[in-house]
C-alpha positions in Angstrom: 0.1 0.4 0.1 1.8 3.1 -1.1 0.9 6.7 0.0 -1.9 7.4 -2.5 -4.1 4.2 -2.0 -3.7 5.2 2.1 -4.9 8.9 1.2 -7.3 7.6 -1.5 -9.1 4.5 1.0 -8.3 5.8 4.5 -8.0 9.4 4.9 -10.7 10.6 2.5 -13.7 8.2 3.9 -12.6 9.4 7.1 -12.6 13.3 6.0 -15.9 12.7 4.3 -17.8 11.0 7.5 -16.1 13.7 9.6 -17.8 16.1 7.4 -21.3 14.6 7.8 -21.0 14.5 11.5 -20.2 18.1 11.9 -22.7 19.3 9.3 -25.2 17.4 11.8 -23.9 19.3 14.8 -24.1 22.6 12.6 -28.1 22.0 11.9 -29.0 21.0 15.5 -26.3 23.6 17.4 -28.5 24.9 20.2 -26.7 28.1 20.0 -25.0 30.3 17.8 -21.7 29.6 19.2 -21.8 26.3 18.2 -22.9 26.7 14.7 -19.9 29.3 13.9 -17.5 26.8 15.8 -18.9 24.0 13.5 -18.8 26.0 10.6 -15.2 26.9 11.4 -14.7 23.2 11.8 -16.2 22.3 8.6 -14.1 24.7 6.4 -10.8 23.2 8.4 -11.8 19.5 7.2 -12.7 21.4 3.7 -8.7 22.2 3.7 -7.8 18.8 4.7 -10.0 17.4 1.8 -8.4 19.9 -0.6 -4.8 19.0 0.7 -5.3 15.4 0.3 -6.6 15.9 -3.2 -3.8 18.2 -4.3 -1.0 15.4 -2.9 -3.3 12.7 -4.9 -3.4 14.7 -8.2 0.1 16.4 -8.0 -1.3 19.6 -8.2 0.3 22.2 -5.6 -1.8 25.1 -7.0 -4.8 23.7 -4.5 -2.6 24.3 -1.8 -2.7 28.1 -2.6 -6.5 27.7 -2.5 -6.5 25.9 0.7 -4.4 28.9 2.4 -6.5 31.1 1.3 -9.6 29.2 3.0 -7.5 28.8 6.1 -7.2 32.8 5.9 -10.9 33.4 5.3 -11.6 30.9 8.2 -9.5 32.4 10.9 -11.0 36.0 9.8 -14.4 35.1 10.3 -13.9 33.3 13.6 -12.3 36.5 14.9 -15.1 38.6 13.4 -17.5 36.3 15.2 -15.6 36.7 18.5 -15.6 40.6 18.4 -19.5 40.3 17.5 -20.1 38.2 20.5 -18.0 40.6 22.6 -19.9 43.7 21.2 -22.9 42.0 22.0 -22.2 41.5 25.5 -21.2 44.9 26.2 -24.3 46.4 25.0 -26.3 43.8 26.9 
């Protein structure tokens, strides 16, 4: 079993199952914080899938896309934390 078989038959199914579990958590999350954290984790898992696909197809260009998605995910989490802090101060 080489690296490509390991990525294709083990890592991608695990990431796919985790996407389903995270999406269920996104749908049933009782608070807004749970939904934002699950959305951030969903983006992180998507970055992992993009990285595996980039390795599997030998296209390093997709890693640039993954890096941009990581920056967007980080900035959205920081913006949400700022929003929650402002909301608590106003209450």
